[in-house]
C-alpha positions as CSV (number, residue, x, y, z in Angstrom):
1,M,111.3,125.2,107.7
2,N,112.8,121.7,108.3
3,N,110.8,119.3,106.1
4,L,111.7,115.6,105.8
5,V,110.5,112.8,103.6
6,L,111.4,109.3,104.9
7,D,112.3,106.6,102.5
8,T,110.9,103.1,102.9
9,D,114.2,101.6,104.3
10,I,114.0,103.9,107.3
11,F,110.6,102.5,108.3
12,V,111.8,98.9,107.6
13,D,114.8,99.5,110.0
14,F,112.5,100.8,112.7
15,L,110.0,97.9,112.3
16,R,112.9,95.5,112.6
17,G,113.9,97.1,115.9
18,F,117.2,98.7,114.8
19,E,118.3,101.0,117.6
20,K,119.7,103.6,115.2
21,A,116.3,103.8,113.5
22,K,114.5,104.2,116.8
23,N,116.9,107.0,117.9
24,L,116.4,108.7,114.5
25,F,112.6,108.7,114.9
26,E,112.9,110.2,118.4
27,K,115.3,112.9,117.1
28,I,113.4,113.9,114.0
29,K,110.1,114.1,115.9
30,E,111.7,116.8,118.1
31,E,113.5,118.7,115.3
32,A,111.5,118.5,112.1
33,D,108.6,120.8,111.2
34,V,107.0,118.3,108.8
35,I,107.8,114.6,108.5
36,S,106.2,112.9,105.4
37,F,106.3,109.7,103.5
38,S,105.1,108.8,100.0
39,A,102.0,106.7,99.5
40,V,104.5,104.5,97.6
41,T,106.2,103.8,100.8
42,E,103.0,102.6,102.3
43,T,102.5,100.3,99.3
44,E,106.0,98.9,99.7
45,L,105.6,98.2,103.4
46,I,102.2,96.6,103.0
47,S,103.3,94.4,100.1
48,G,105.6,92.4,102.4
49,K,104.4,88.8,103.2
50,E,104.5,89.5,106.9
51,C,101.4,91.7,106.3
52,N,99.5,88.4,105.8
53,K,99.3,88.7,109.6
54,I,96.8,91.3,110.5
55,E,98.7,92.2,113.6
56,R,101.8,93.2,111.6
57,K,99.8,95.1,109.0
58,T,98.1,97.0,111.8
59,E,101.4,97.7,113.4
60,I,102.7,99.2,110.1
61,L,99.6,101.3,109.5
62,N,99.7,102.6,113.1
63,L,103.4,103.6,112.7
64,L,102.6,105.4,109.4
65,S,99.7,107.3,111.0
66,N,102.3,109.3,113.0
67,F,103.5,111.0,109.8
68,A,102.0,112.9,106.9
69,K,101.2,110.7,103.9
70,V,101.7,112.4,100.5
71,S,99.5,111.1,97.8
72,V,100.9,110.6,94.3
73,I,99.3,113.7,92.7
74,N,99.8,114.6,89.0
75,E,102.8,117.0,89.8
76,I,104.6,114.2,91.6
77,A,103.8,111.7,88.8
78,V,105.2,114.0,86.1
79,K,108.3,114.9,88.1
80,A,108.9,111.2,88.9
81,G,108.6,110.4,85.2
82,D,111.3,113.0,84.5
83,F,113.5,111.6,87.3
84,S,113.1,108.1,86.1
85,R,113.9,109.0,82.5
86,I,116.7,111.4,83.0
87,Y,118.5,109.6,85.8
88,D,117.5,106.0,85.1
89,V,115.9,105.5,88.5
90,E,113.3,102.8,89.4
91,T,109.7,104.1,89.3
92,A,109.0,103.7,93.0
93,D,112.3,105.5,94.0
94,A,111.5,108.3,91.4
95,I,108.1,108.8,93.0
96,I,109.7,109.1,96.5
97,A,112.3,111.5,95.2
98,A,109.7,113.6,93.4
99,T,107.7,113.7,96.7
100,A,110.8,115.1,98.5
101,F,111.4,117.6,95.6
102,L,107.9,118.9,95.5
103,M,107.6,119.1,99.3
104,K,110.9,121.0,99.4
105,A,112.1,118.4,101.8
106,D,115.3,116.5,102.5
107,L,115.0,112.8,101.7
108,I,116.1,110.6,104.6
109,T,117.4,107.3,103.3
110,R,120.2,104.7,103.8
111,N,120.0,103.8,100.1
112,R,122.2,106.6,98.7
113,S,122.8,104.7,95.5
114,D,119.1,104.7,94.7
115,F,118.9,108.5,94.7
116,E,122.3,110.1,94.4
117,R,122.1,110.7,90.7
118,I,119.1,113.0,91.2
119,K,120.7,116.4,91.5
120,E,117.4,118.2,92.4
121,I,117.0,116.6,95.8
122,T,119.0,116.7,99.1
123,L,119.8,113.4,100.6
124,K,120.5,112.8,104.3
125,V,122.0,109.4,105.2
126,P,121.1,109.1,108.9
127,Y,123.3,106.2,110.0
């Protein structure tokens, strides 16, 4: 099974209209079995000031509705705490990494440096 978890930066690139991100979304929709994102990603995207405009917030929520949102359940919270403590990773990134770990999914991100210390996950840098 080909499971993917998308990091926040991939959504940001898509929302900014980057061609490489658009191409990636088309490709993974065809190839991946399950495409997920962490509820933390939704929080990060909605926290942007541009979401003061209801149109932009709606656009973001509509985009996310095409993928499977993974809630921060206790197993993810505990594993994220371990990742944060062991690898000195920011909490939000640790939660996203723990989501990928527990989903047995590859983590798609441009921010290799945020996650590369975590040996238990597989990173894919798409562009």
